[in-house]
C-alpha positions in Angstrom: -31.3 -38.4 2.5 -28.2 -37.2 0.5 -25.5 -39.8 0.1 -21.8 -39.4 -0.6 -20.5 -41.7 -3.3 -17.4 -43.9 -2.8 -17.2 -45.8 -6.1 -20.1 -48.0 -5.5 -19.9 -48.1 -1.7 -22.0 -45.4 0.1 -22.2 -44.2 3.6 -24.8 -41.7 4.8 -23.9 -38.5 6.6 -25.7 -39.8 9.6 -23.5 -42.8 9.6 -20.4 -40.7 9.4 -21.5 -38.5 12.3 -22.4 -41.6 14.2 -19.0 -43.1 13.7 -17.4 -39.9 14.7 -19.4 -39.4 17.8 -19.3 -43.0 18.8 -18.3 -43.4 22.5 -15.8 -46.0 21.3 -13.8 -43.2 19.7 -13.9 -40.9 22.7 -13.1 -43.2 25.6 -9.6 -43.3 27.1 -7.1 -46.2 26.7 -8.3 -47.9 29.9 -12.0 -47.5 29.3 -14.2 -50.5 28.6 -15.8 -50.7 25.2 -19.4 -49.8 24.8 -21.9 -50.9 22.1 -21.1 -49.2 18.8 -23.8 -47.3 16.8 -25.0 -49.6 14.0 -24.4 -48.6 10.4 -27.8 -48.7 8.5 -28.2 -52.1 6.9 -28.8 -50.7 3.4 -25.2 -49.3 3.4 -22.2 -51.6 3.0 -19.4 -50.7 5.3 -16.1 -49.8 3.5 -14.3 -52.2 5.8 -16.2 -55.2 4.4 -14.5 -54.8 1.0 -10.9 -53.9 0.6 -10.3 -50.9 -1.5 -7.4 -49.5 -3.4 -5.4 -46.5 -2.2 -7.1 -44.3 -4.7 -10.5 -45.1 -3.3 -9.7 -44.2 0.3 -12.2 -41.7 1.8 -12.5 -40.0 5.2 -15.3 -42.4 6.1 -12.9 -45.4 5.5 -10.5 -43.9 8.0 -13.2 -43.3 10.5 -14.3 -46.9 10.3 -10.6 -48.1 10.5 -10.2 -45.9 13.6 -13.2 -47.5 15.2 -12.0 -51.0 14.4 -8.5 -50.3 15.7 -9.9 -49.1 19.0 -12.2 -52.1 19.4 -9.5 -54.6 18.6 -6.4 -53.1 20.2 -7.3 -50.2 22.5 -4.4 -48.4 20.9 -5.3 -44.7 21.4 -2.3 -43.4 19.4 -3.2 -45.7 16.4 -6.9 -44.6 16.6 -6.0 -40.9 16.7 -3.6 -41.3 13.8 -6.4 -42.7 11.7 -8.8 -39.9 12.8 -6.2 -37.2 11.9 -5.9 -38.9 8.5 -9.7 -38.7 8.1 -9.5 -35.0 9.0 -6.8 -34.4 6.4 -8.9 -36.1 3.7 -11.9 -34.0 4.7 -9.7 -30.9 4.2 -8.6 -32.2 0.8 -12.2 -32.8 -0.2 -13.1 -29.2 0.7 -15.2 -30.2 3.7 -13.7 -28.1 6.5 -16.6 -28.4 8.9 -16.4 -32.2 9.1 -12.6 -31.9 9.5 -13.1 -29.4 12.4 -15.5 -31.9 14.0 -13.0 -34.7 13.8 -10.2 -32.6 15.2 -12.5 -31.4 18.0 -13.2 -35.0 19.1 -9.4 -35.8 19.0 -8.7 -32.8 21.2 -11.5 -33.7 23.7 -9.8 -37.0 24.4 -6.3 -35.5 24.6 -3.7 -35.4 21.9 -0.9 -37.8 22.3 2.7 -36.6 22.1 3.3 -38.5 18.9 0.3 -36.9 17.2 0.9 -33.3 18.4 2.7 -32.1 15.3 0.1 -33.6 12.9 -2.8 -32.3 15.0 -1.3 -28.7 15.1 -0.7 -28.8 11.4 -4.2 -29.9 10.6 -5.7 -27.3 12.9 -3.7 -24.6 11.2 -4.7 -25.9 7.8 -8.4 -26.1 8.5 -8.6 -22.6 10.1 -5.9 -20.8 8.1 -8.5 -18.8 6.0 -11.2 -18.5 8.7 -11.8 -14.9 9.5 -12.9 -16.0 13.0 -9.7 -17.8 13.8 -6.9 -15.9 15.4 -3.7 -16.1 13.3 -1.6 -15.6 16.4 -3.2 -18.6 18.1 -2.6 -20.8 15.1 1.0 -19.6 14.8 1.6 -20.5 18.4 0.3 -24.0 17.7 2.6 -24.4 14.7 5.6 -23.5 16.9 5.3 -27.0 18.4 6.0 -28.5 15.0 9.8 -29.0 14.4 11.1 -27.4 11.3 13.2 -30.5 10.4 10.3 -32.9 10.7 8.3 -34.4 7.9 5.8 -31.6 8.4 8.4 -28.8 8.1 7.6 -27.7 4.6 3.9 -27.6 5.1 4.4 -25.8 8.3 6.4 -23.1 6.4 3.5 -22.7 3.9 0.9 -22.3 6.6 3.1 -19.8 8.6 3.5 -17.8 5.4 -0.3 -17.5 5.0 -0.9 -16.6 8.6 1.8 -14.0 8.7 0.3 -12.5 5.5 -3.1 -12.3 7.4 -1.3 -10.4 10.2 0.4 -8.1 7.7 3.8 -9.2 9.0 5.5 -9.4 5.6 9.0 -9.8 7.1 8.0 -12.9 8.9 6.0 -14.1 5.8 9.1 -13.7 3.6 11.3 -15.6 6.2 8.8 -18.5 6.2 8.4 -18.5 2.4 12.2 -19.2 2.1 11.7 -22.5 4.0 9.0 -23.8 1.6 9.5 -26.0 -1.4 8.8 -23.3 -4.0 11.4 -22.8 -6.8 14.1 -20.3 -6.4 12.4 -18.1 -9.0 9.1 -18.1 -7.0 10.8 -17.4 -3.7 12.8 -14.5 -5.0 9.9 -12.9 -6.9 7.6 -12.9 -3.8 10.2 -12.1 -1.2 11.6 -9.3 -3.3 8.1 -7.9 -3.7 7.6 -7.9 0.1 11.1 -6.5 0.9 10.7 -3.6 -1.6 7.3 -2.7 -0.1 8.8 -2.1 3.3 9.9 1.3 4.5 13.6 2.0 4.4 13.6 2.9 8.1 12.3 -0.6 9.0 14.9 -2.6 7.0 17.6 -2.8 9.7 15.1 -4.2 12.3 13.8 -6.7 9.8 17.3 -7.9 8.9 18.2 -8.2 12.6 15.0 -10.2 13.3 15.2 -12.4 10.2 18.8 -12.9 9.1 17.7 -15.0 6.1 16.4 -11.8 4.5 19.7 -10.0 4.9 20.8 -10.6 1.2 17.5 -9.2 -0.1 17.7 -6.2 2.2 21.3 -5.5 1.2 20.2 -5.5 -2.4 17.4 -3.1 -1.7 19.8 -0.7 0.1 22.4 -1.0 -2.7 19.9 0.0 -5.4 18.7 2.9 -3.2 22.2 4.1 -2.6 23.3 4.1 -6.3 20.0 5.1 -7.9 21.4 8.3 -9.3 24.5 6.7 -10.8 23.6 3.9 -13.2 27.2 2.9 -13.9 28.1 2.5 -10.3 24.9 0.7 -9.7 25.7 -1.8 -12.5 29.2 -2.4 -11.2 28.0 -3.0 -7.6 25.3 -5.3 -8.8 27.8 -7.4 -10.7 29.8 -7.8 -7.5 26.7 -8.6 -5.5 25.9 -11.5 -7.9 29.4 -12.9 -7.4 29.1 -12.7 -3.6 25.7 -14.4 -3.6 26.3 -16.9 -6.4 25.1 -19.9 -4.3 22.1 -18.1 -2.8 18.6 -18.0 -4.3 19.2 -14.4 -5.3 22.2 -15.5 -7.3 20.2 -18.1 -9.2 17.1 -16.1 -9.8 18.0 -12.4 -9.7 15.0 -9.9 -9.7 14.1 -9.0 -13.2 13.5 -5.3 -12.5 17.0 -5.0 -11.0 18.5 -6.8 -14.0 16.8 -4.2 -16.2 18.3 -1.4 -14.1 21.8 -2.6 -15.0 21.0 -1.7 -18.7 20.6 2.0 -17.8 23.2 4.6 -18.4 23.6 8.1 -17.1 21.3 10.5 -19.1 23.1 12.9 -21.3 21.0 16.1 -21.0 22.3 19.0 -23.1 19.2 21.2 -22.9 15.9 21.4 -21.0 12.9 23.3 -22.1 10.7 24.5 -19.2 7.1 25.2 -20.0 5.4 27.6 -17.5 3.0 30.5 -17.4 5.4 33.4 -16.7 3.0 36.3 -17.3 -0.6 37.1 -16.9 -2.9 35.8 -14.1 -0.7 32.8 -13.3 2.6 34.6 -13.9 3.4 34.8 -10.1 2.8 31.0 -9.8 5.0 30.2 -12.8 7.8 32.4 -11.7 7.9 30.9 -8.2 8.2 27.4 -9.7 10.9 28.8 -12.0 12.8 30.1 -8.9 12.8 26.6 -7.5 14.1 25.1 -10.8 16.9 27.7 -10.9 17.8 27.1 -7.3 18.2 23.4 -8.0 20.2 24.2 -11.1 22.6 26.4 -9.2 22.8 23.8 -6.4 24.0 21.3 -9.1 26.7 23.7 -10.1 27.8 23.9 -6.4 27.7 20.2 -6.0 29.7 19.5 -9.2 32.1 22.4 -8.6 31.6 23.2 -12.3 29.1 24.3 -14.9 30.5 21.8 -17.3 28.1 19.0 -18.3 25.1 20.9 -17.0 22.2 21.5 -19.4 21.2 24.7 -21.0 17.8 25.9 -19.6 15.3 27.7 -21.7 12.0 28.9 -20.3 8.9 29.1 -22.5 6.0 31.3 -21.4 2.9 29.3 -22.2 0.5 32.2 -21.5 -1.7 32.8 -24.5 0.2 30.3 -26.7 -1.5 27.5 -28.5 -0.1 24.0 -28.6 1.7 24.5 -31.9 3.4 27.7 -30.6 4.5 26.0 -27.4 5.9 22.9 -29.3 7.6 25.2 -31.8 9.3 27.1 -28.9 10.7 23.8 -27.5 12.9 23.6 -30.5 15.4 20.7 -30.5 15.3 20.1 -26.8 14.8 16.4 -25.9 14.0 17.1 -22.2 11.0 19.1 -21.1 9.7 20.1 -17.7 6.0 21.2 -17.8 3.6 22.3 -18.8 1.8 23.3 -15.6 -1.8 23.7 -16.5 -3.9 20.5 -17.0 -5.4 21.7 -20.2 -1.9 22.3 -21.7 -0.7 18.9 -20.5 -3.6 17.2 -22.3 -3.0 19.2 -25.4 0.8 19.3 -25.6 2.1 16.0 -24.3 0.4 13.8 -27.0 1.6 16.2 -29.7 5.3 16.3 -28.7 7.9 15.2 -31.2 9.3 11.7 -30.9 12.2 11.1 -28.6 11.2 13.8 -26.1 11.4 13.0 -22.4 8.8 15.1 -20.5 8.1 15.6 -16.9 4.7 17.3 -16.9 3.8 19.4 -13.9 0.2 18.1 -13.8 -1.7 15.0 -14.7 -4.3 13.8 -17.1 -7.8 13.6 -15.7 -8.4 10.3 -17.6 -5.1 8.5 -17.9 -6.4 5.7 -20.2 -8.1 8.2 -22.5 -4.8 10.2 -22.7 -2.9 7.0 -23.5 -5.3 6.5 -26.3 -4.5 9.9 -27.7 -0.8 9.0 -27.6 -1.5 5.7 -29.4 -3.3 7.6 -32.1 -0.4 10.1 -32.4 2.1 7.2 -32.7 -0.1 5.5 -35.3 -0.2 8.7 -37.5 3.6 9.0 -37.1 4.1 5.4 -38.1 1.9 5.9 -41.2 3.8 8.9 -42.2 7.2 7.3 -41.9 6.5 3.8 -43.0 7.3 4.6 -46.6 10.3 6.7 -46.1 12.2 5.3 -43.1 13.3 1.7 -43.2 14.3 1.9 -39.6 10.9 2.9 -38.3 9.7 0.3 -35.9 6.3 -1.5 -36.3 3.3 0.1 -34.7 3.2 -2.6 -32.0 6.9 -1.9 -31.2 6.2 1.8 -30.9 3.1 1.3 -28.7 5.1 -1.0 -26.4 7.4 2.0 -25.5 4.7 4.6 -24.7 4.9 6.3 -21.3 6.1 5.9 -18.7 9.8 6.0 -19.5 11.2 2.5 -19.9 14.5 1.1 -18.8 15.4 0.6 -22.5 15.0 4.3 -23.2 17.1 5.1 -20.2 16.6 8.9 -20.4 18.9 9.4 -23.3 19.0 11.8 -26.2 19.6 8.9 -28.6 16.4 8.9 -30.5 14.8 7.3 -33.5 11.4 7.4 -35.2 10.5 4.2 -33.4 11.0 5.9 -30.0 7.9 7.8 -29.0 7.4 10.3 -26.2 8.5 9.3 -22.7 6.1 11.0 -20.3 6.0 11.2 -16.5 3.6 13.3 -14.4 4.3 15.3 -11.3 1.7 17.3 -9.5 0.8 18.6 -6.0 -2.6 16.9 -6.2 -4.8 17.3 -3.1 -6.3 13.9 -3.8 -2.9 12.3 -3.0 -3.0 13.8 0.5 -6.5 12.5 1.1 -5.3 9.0 0.2 -2.3 9.3 2.5 -4.6 10.4 5.4 -6.9 7.5 4.7 -4.1 5.0 4.8 -2.5 6.6 7.8 -5.5 6.4 10.1 -6.6 3.0 8.7 -3.1 1.6 9.5 -3.4 3.0 13.0 -6.5 0.9 13.6 -9.2 3.5 13.4 -12.4 2.3 11.7 -15.2 4.8 12.5 -14.1 8.3 11.6 -16.0 11.5 11.2 -15.0 13.3 7.9 -15.6 17.0 7.9 -15.4 18.9 4.6 -15.8 22.5 3.6 -18.2 22.9 0.7 -15.7 24.1 -1.9 -14.5 22.3 -5.0 -11.0 21.6 -3.6 -12.1 20.2 -0.2 -15.0 18.2 -1.7 -12.6 16.5 -4.1 -10.5 15.5 -1.1 -13.6 14.3 0.8 -14.7 12.2 -2.2 -11.2 10.7 -2.6 -10.8 9.9 1.1 -14.2 8.1 1.2 -13.4 6.1 -2.0 -10.0 5.0 -0.8 -11.4 4.3 2.7 -14.0 1.9 1.1 -11.2 0.2 -0.9 -9.2 -0.3 2.3 -12.2 -1.8 4.1 -13.0 -4.1 1.2 -9.4 -5.4 1.3 -10.0 -6.3 4.9 -13.3 -8.1 4.1 -15.6 -5.4 5.5 -18.7 -4.3 3.6 -19.5 -1.2 5.7 -17.1 1.8 5.8 -18.6 3.4 9.0 -17.9 7.0 8.0 -19.9 9.8 9.5 -19.9 12.7 7.0 -20.2 16.4 7.8 -20.2 19.2 5.3 -20.4 23.0 6.1 -20.3 26.4 4.4 -20.0 28.7 7.4 -19.2 28.7 11.1 -22.9 28.0 12.2 -23.3 25.0 9.9 -19.8 23.8 11.0 -20.9 23.9 14.7 -24.2 22.2 14.0 -22.7 19.5 11.9 -20.1 18.6 14.4 -22.4 18.5 17.4 -24.9 16.5 15.4 -22.3 14.0 14.2 -21.0 13.5 17.8 -24.6 13.0 19.0 -24.3 15.9 21.4 -27.4 17.6 20.2 -29.5 14.4 20.7 -27.9 14.0 24.2 -29.0 17.6 25.1 -32.5 16.9 23.9 -32.7 13.8 26.1 -31.6 15.8 29.1 -34.2 18.5 28.4 -36.9 15.9 28.0 -36.1 14.4 31.3 -36.1 17.8 33.0 -39.5 18.6 31.4 -41.0 15.3 32.6 -39.7 15.5 36.1 -39.7 19.3 36.7 -36.3 18.9 38.2 -33.0 20.1 36.9 -30.9 17.2 35.7 -27.3 17.5 36.7 -25.7 15.8 33.8 -23.3 16.6 30.9 -24.1 15.9 27.3 -22.4 12.8 26.2 -20.7 12.4 22.8 -20.7 9.2 20.8 -18.2 6.6 21.9 -18.0 4.7 18.6 -16.1 7.6 16.8 -12.4 7.0 16.9 -10.9 9.8 14.6 -11.9 13.0 13.0 -10.6 14.1 9.6 -10.9 17.7 8.5 -10.7 19.0 4.9 -11.0 22.7 5.4 -9.1 26.0 4.9 -6.6 27.1 7.6 -9.1 29.7 8.9 -12.0 27.2 9.2 -9.7 24.6 10.7 -8.8 27.1 13.4 -12.5 27.4 14.2 -13.1 23.7 13.9 -10.7 22.5 16.6 -12.3 24.5 19.5 -15.7 23.4 18.5 -14.7 19.7 18.6 -13.1 20.2 22.0 -16.2 21.8 23.3 -18.4 19.0 21.9 -16.4 16.2 23.4 -17.2 15.1 27.0 -14.0 14.8 28.9 -15.6 12.0 31.0 -16.0 9.8 27.9 -12.3 8.7 28.0 -9.5 9.4 25.6 -9.8 12.5 23.3 -10.5 11.8 19.7 -7.5 12.6 17.5 -8.1 15.2 14.7 -6.2 14.8 11.4 -5.8 17.4 8.6 -3.9 17.9 5.4 -1.4 20.5 4.4 -4.3 22.5 2.9 -5.4 23.2 6.4 -2.0 24.7 7.4 -0.8 28.3 6.9 2.6 29.2 8.4 2.0 32.9 7.9 -0.7 33.5 10.5 1.5 33.9 13.5 1.7 32.0 16.8 -2.0 32.3 17.7 -3.0 29.8 15.0 -0.9 27.1 16.7 -2.7 27.7 19.9 -6.1 27.2 18.2 -4.7 24.1 16.3 -3.3 22.4 19.4 -3.1 18.6 19.2 -4.1 18.5 15.5 -2.2 15.8 13.5 -1.3 16.8 9.9 0.9 16.0 6.9 2.9 18.5 5.0 6.1 19.0 2.9 9.4 18.3 4.6 10.5 21.8 3.3 8.0 23.4 5.6 8.8 21.3 8.7 11.2 22.4 11.4 14.8 21.1 11.4 14.7 19.7 7.9 18.0 18.7 6.2 18.2 21.6 3.8 19.0 24.4 6.3 21.7 25.9 4.1 19.4 26.1 1.1 16.7 27.6 3.3 18.9 30.4 4.5 19.9 31.2 0.9 16.3 31.2 -0.2 15.3 33.4 2.7 17.9 35.9 1.6 17.0 35.8 -2.1 13.2 35.7 -1.7 12.3 37.5 1.5 8.9 36.9 3.1 7.7 34.0 0.9 4.2 33.0 1.7 3.3 29.4 2.6 2.0 28.8 -0.9 5.1 30.3 -2.5 7.3 28.0 -0.4 5.4 25.0 -1.7 5.6 26.1 -5.3 9.4 26.8 -4.9 9.8 23.2 -3.5 7.8 21.9 -6.4 10.1 23.5 -9.0 13.2 22.4 -7.1 12.1 18.7 -7.0 11.0 18.8 -10.7 14.5 19.7 -11.8 16.1 17.1 -9.4 13.7 14.3 -10.6 14.3 14.7 -14.3 17.6 12.8 -14.6 16.3 10.0 -12.2 13.2 9.1 -14.1 14.8 6.2 -15.8 15.8 4.4 -12.6 12.6 5.4 -10.8 10.4 3.9 -13.6 12.5 0.7 -13.6 12.7 0.2 -9.9 9.4 1.6 -8.7 10.1 0.9 -5.1 12.9 3.5 -5.1 12.2 7.0 -3.9 13.7 10.4 -4.2 13.9 12.3 -0.9 12.7 15.7 -2.0 11.6 19.0 -0.6 7.9 18.1 -1.3 8.1 14.6 0.2 9.3 11.1 -0.5 8.8 10.8 -4.3 8.3 7.5 -6.3 6.7 6.6 -9.6 3.7 4.3 -10.1 3.0 2.1 -13.1 1.3 5.0 -14.9 4.5 7.1 -14.7 2.8 9.4 -12.1 4.9 10.7 -9.2 3.5 9.5 -5.8 4.3 11.7 -2.8 4.4 10.7 0.8 4.7 13.6 3.3 5.9 13.5 6.9 3.5 13.6 9.8 3.5 16.3 12.5 1.4 17.4 15.5 0.8 20.8 17.1 2.1 20.8 20.6 3.0 23.7 22.9 2.1 26.1 20.1 4.7 24.7 17.7 5.1 22.0 15.0 6.5 18.8 16.2 7.6 16.0 13.8 6.2 12.5 14.4 8.3 9.5 13.6 6.3 6.6 15.0 
């Protein structure tokens, strides 16, 4: 039998269980004592020899509880000792024994005096248990007064439980009541507050007033993100107002970095696009968007003064050396557009250039390695002739994305390498957004339907990979995805009916009819475990897909299964009939293509200037417009990565790799028209 050591004094697990389950520990205050279970004779009881405080074990507490009950019949004293035993079991990483002790205390009724300690220990022992309801434990903790001796520990437990629920506003509010340092509190609360959507901040502030200073700071940085000088002035005033608050004592480091930024001085911009040849129409549509943003800047500023000079470089049939030569002395570059050109040109750009590439590297780490090698060659060339050239390690520390210290300025030195950011209309981004959207809505068993083409299979692969990541984060090993691929209308119909189990249902009906020689009056039943359908298909195939799904679903099975699609399934040129065929489909797309967007004046001007733009041309136009508007904001967006630019293509922010991440609004087709969803 395995024994637990207690510095020379041992007690068997059987003895511990016996002590715990002893009727003497379970009877009420008026009960008569019964014979106790004997401790084996080869084990000395901890009670027989006094021990120092350092040697106290859960078993000692159990024995003391038994002795206290035998001698005094004091239930409160007995239960206090039992709760102390449970706490020691928790400290010793033995939660099952702690749970057993707490269960026995509960069975005999928890006294008022011990309610707080009991609730705290229950929360502590089950806080990380996947089978325990966070809400149940939170309800128990509400009985513990904040000002009691247990207040700080209660706040820690509430924080953990709210995190499990995904309620980060409540978690932040509880964290502020803990005994963490001001630096620790501010760092974590600021992380949570900056992860919340802007639209939710007012509700969070109203519900948790203690978070109001953090939310005010978040709004302040959002409001003045395009004017670094005004932002710095307002931040100085904010610090004075909240000098006695945790925020005043431990200001967020990234916000402090933002105060070092200055308004970029942009004299000229080189735009690298294919303006002739096979991709000439694409490049020129993006150019139109850039020019529209440029002229909008003139209108907003009431002057052409201080606006940069634009020069457009046709990248068609030019090698990297020719393109770089055409850039000239420009320190700001938009483009190139093609991925091959991005991979060839960006690492070879001169030092001090700020580039917003209109595509991404396939392998970011490999590309950064190329930039490292370019910087190393540069350092070797200049080490002998330029005393101000920084060390190689200093140069590498400043490689993309653009840092706060660089601040999007034309002040350059050999030690300042390329500052690169990457903006693309990547279909993979939409697949990720769809995965997060339906996962956050609680769906867990989707059918994913993908057309067998390079574009849609890439989206299919990205969705499944991100879906697996989301499930793993929730502790689930299985992703529960049913996959359907197709290459024509027949395989599409067969794939959907098979995935929904309609074909098997029909076979069972036919088999019963054959066996009984009677007609079976029944309808094929679709699977009831499927909760969502995601389509990665062309607009034409999506129009075919929706009626097939509707025909395959049994209306008697309950609620209809929602169907989700990306912008790649939407074509606004096909006329009203397409909306009839796409009824009830949920999708995401650019704000610029949604009804009643906020750029109506611009839209009218564009319609007059570029009549009858196709859906793709509208997207490319919006892409160019946003690229121009993003360029002067890259410094602040890289420094405060929770900020976003509300653009024609979506809500735009930058990740740690300097890549623009795009969130698009959601819509649904109802009554043969597009309707924006806000919930």
